[in-house]
N, C-alpha and C positions, 0 to 999 in steps of 0.2 A: 448503538454502534454502529457509523455512519457505515458510505458506499467504500471511501478509500478506505475504513476499516477493515472489514468483508474483503476487499482486493488481496491483501495481505497473506490471506489463507492461499494464495493462486501465483504461482510459480512459474509460467509457462516454460517451458526446456528453454529455449532461443532467446530467452530476454535475462536469465541468470544469472549471475555473477559472483563472483569468490565470495564475497558476501553470505550470499543467501547458502551459499554449501551446506551450512551445519541445521542448516530449516527442514535441508529436501531429503537428508540421507544419504547413505554410493550410490545407491543406485542410481535417480538423478540425477546426482552429482556429479556423476559419467557421463549419462546424457548431453547435458549442458556442457560441461569440457570438449565433447566430442563433435555435438556441431560448433563449439566456437573456434572448432580446429578444421573445420569444413568437412566434418563425416559427417557422409549422407545417415542418417536418422531417425524415423519415424515422428511426425509432428507429436504432439502434446505436452501436458503441464503438470506441474507438482503440486498435489495439494501438502501444505506445510505446514512441520511436527506444529507448529500452534495450533493448530485445528484440533489435533487429536488431542493435544493438550487441554484446550480449553473443551472439547469432549471429557478428559479424565476428571475436571475438576468439577462435574458437571453432578448437581445431583448423590453427591457423597460418594461416586463412583471410584474415583482413588482409595480412600477409605477399607470400600469392598473390597478390592483387589489386595490390599497391602493384609489385610486380615488372612485370607485366604492363601496368600504368597508364604504369611507367618505361620500356617498349619503346615505345609508342604515338609514332609519328607522324601529328599532330593533322592535316596537309594530302597524306595517304594515306589516301585514301576506304576502298581495300579492304585498308589495314594495320587501320586503325580499325574498321573491323565485324568482322575476322577478332579481334582481341581480345579488342573488344569480346565477340564471343559464349563465348570462355573464359571469361572472367569470370563473366560470366552461369551457363555451364554449372559455374560451380565454388562458387557460392552456392545453387545451384538442389541439386548434389551433396549438399552439407552437408548434413549432418542436424541438426535444430533443437533445440538446448537442450530437455531435455524439461523442466523447469519452463516453460519458455515457450510450447512447443507443451500441456502442461496447460492452461496460463491463459487459452490462445486457447481451449482447446475445453472448458471450462468456461463461458466470458463465449458460447459461440454456441447452449450449450446452456442458457442463462437468456435468450437470446431465442430459441429452438427448444426445448422442452422433447422434442417429438418428431423433431425433429432435419432436417425435412421444409419451413422457412420459407426461403425463397430470398432471399439476399443477393447484393446488390455488394461486391465488396473492392476497393478503390479506394488507390493510391498516394499521400502525402501527404508529400513531403519537405522538408526541414526551409528548405530552397533556392526553394520555391518560390510563388507568389502573392507576394510583397514588392512592396512600390510600385514600385521601379526596376527589378525584373529577375522577369519572371515565365516557370515553369517547364511552366505549364499545358500539359497534355496531352503531355509529353514524359516521363513515365511510364507504365505500364499501369494500364487497370481491365479488370476481369472483372466481368458481369453472369451476374445468374441463377446464381451458385452452390449449391449445397443442400445438406445433408450437411458435421458436421466436418473430415472427412478431405478435401474440396476445400477447405474453409476454411483450412486449413492448408497446404494444396499452395500455393495461389493466394497467402496472405501470402508465401510463398518466392520466389513469382514476382513478385510490387510488389518483395521486395529485390531481385533481379537486373537489374529495369529501371529500377535507378535507375543502371545501367552501360551503358544503351543508347546506341550511336555517337552517336546526336544530342543526346543530355543530356552525355554526357562533351568530344565540342565547346561546348558550349553555356557548360558550366561552367569549360571553359577559356578562352573567350572575354572570359570577363565576370570571371573574377577569382574564382570561388566555390569552389574548391576540389574537390577529389575525394572522401579517404577523410573528410575531415572534416564534407561533408555527409549527417548522416543521415538516417532514411526512418521515418516510422511507417506504418503502414498503419488505413484503415477499414473495416468491417464495417458494415453498412448495410443494413435491409431495403429487397428490391429492391421496385421503381414496378411500378406493372402500368399503364403509362405508353399513352392515350390517344391523346395529345397531348404532344409535349415541344419546348422547344428553349432561344434563350438569348437574353434583354434585357440590352440598354447602357442608361445613364441619360445618354449623351449618342447626338451621331450619332456613328456609326465614319469615314464619309466628310470630315467637314468641322471634327468637335468641337464642332457645335455642342450645349450642355450646355441649351435649353429644348426639346429633341426625347430623347424614348423610345423606340429603336428594337426588335423586335421581331423573330425569326428562328423560326419553329414547321413541324414535320411529324409527320404522323400519328405515332403509334407512342411507341417508345424518342429522347434525344435525341441518342444520338450519331454516327447519319449528320450531324446539322444542326451539331455543333462539329467533326465531322472532314471536313465538308464535301462527306460524298461523296453527299450531295442538294441541290440548292437550295431552300430550306424557301418557304415566305410568308413577306412581310416588312408586318409591319406602322409606320405613323410614329405616336403619339401624342404630342400639344403637350403637354409635364411640367403646367406649371398649374392648366390650364383642364382636363387629363385628357380631353383629344377625340381620336376617331382621328382624319387630317387625314388620310392616306395607306395604303392599303395593293397590294400586288402578290402576286395569287394564281398561285402557281408550277403547275406540272404535277408529281407526284410520282408516280412511276413504282413506288417499293418502299416498306417501312414494316419498322422494328426492331421482332419482338415479339419474346413467350416461346412457346416448345414446351413446354407443362409433363412434358410425357411426355417428350421427351428431355431435359429440366434443361440447357436450352440458350437461348439468342439465336438468333432464325432470320428472314432478309430473307424478306418476303413480297411479293409482287406486288401490287398495287392496282388493285381493280379498274376497268373504264375510266370509268365514272360515278360515281367516286368521286375521281377526278386531280384534276380540278380543283375539288375542293368546297376554302372555306377549312378549314383544323386545328381553329380556334377560331374559335367564336360573337364576336361584338364584344363581348358581355359578361363571355367571358373575357377576350378583346385585356384591357381595361380593368383586372381583378384582374390580371393581370400586370404592366400599369401604375403601379398601385397597390404592389403589391408590391417593385417593385424600385426606382419612388420613396422606399419606407419605408426598404430597405436602403441608399441612396444617405444619405439623414438620417441615420443609427443610426451609420453607416460614416465620415460624413466626408467623402469627396468619391467621385466617378463611382466607379457599379459594373458589373462585370459580371455577369451571375447566371445561373447553370442553376437550370430549375426544368422543372416536370411538371405535367400532371393528371394523379393517378389515378384510373383508373377505377372502381378497389374502393373509394372512399367518394363517402359522399355529396355532392351537386351542389355545396355550400355549404363544403364543409371540404376538394373533393378539391386546389387548388392546392397543390405542394407545393415547398418548394427545397430545391434539390442543393447549391447550392456558389452563394457570391456572392465576386469579389474585386475588387481594387484595377483599372481600368480605365490601360494602361501606358502604350500610343502616344502619347494628346496628355496624358496626363499629364505625360509625361516630355517632350514639346514644348514645352509650357509651361515646363518649368521650362529647357530651355534654351535658349529667350526672352528670358524673364528675365534668365538669367547673361548674356545676350550684352549686354540694355540696361542690365546695371547695370555691366558693362563699357567699357559705352562712357560711358557716362555719368564714370566716373569718370576716363576717358581726358579728356574732355572738359572737365572740370576741373580736371587734372589739367595741361593744356594752357594754361588762364587764368589758372591760381595760379602756374605758374610765372616771371612777371615780379617778381610781388609776392614771393614766396618768396628771388628771387635778391639783391632790395634789403636783406631782411631781411640 
């Protein structure tokens, strides 16, 4: 396989086009869309689904996975977990096809000639971030990964996470398939976050689309996304962009980089900082403006991950890490509309039945 074919395994975010989106998964496609719209997004590239597919078809790996899947009893948690581990171990143990490994190494070296750039290695499955089914958070993300050896290792780990027990169950319950769901992986410059979190362009409690609700904490945003920490909460009126409510929580720890150890660590926050707001009012409004613009460009309510990068100038330090369609209230609206339309059809049918009978 030549250099041209090897290059097809890598899609730089800034070069991705609509035709590439099925090959780079929901998360990476979202990053590419935001970059195309001028949103500030950390640089990186997608390892396309072609790479995972080639790995899957190597040395009978697909048959091994299919055999394990056929034996899983979905209602048996212990059995599901055991066979899930076997599948993931098989994926990681399988040597990566040489042409794929070479392409990943070369792409990382282009980002980091000295091999020292910290990156996040993020799963991007083809079935995630869909309007009707979100697998957000079900596959793995690895932070502060440094060096091409580590990047190659974590790409395989992301592929394997496609078959964690939770993801297998979710796909089975929603009819999304198993082997047919492919995995892209995003490799993205790591953000040195002084604060991070999520922003919803509606109120997640009642679906009110006149509000933007922001959750924020010091450090990287993973503890906010995973629910490990009680974040600060800000509610912004969407039209006038005014902060109308805020709740500042006591934050015990922050997730930060340990540069010497090349990993992230949980650092205890000094008592005098714990009850300070993680964002200034100006930063809250900047996040709200970002979320509002993404809702407008994407055409539906959004769930946005963002960070304040301490390494960037004050007026350039807000970066977007992800924007996906909000699913909970959007689904409720669809269900309500369907029930309403079904009800109207029934009423009309009842009213028109005598007329039709006369005909």
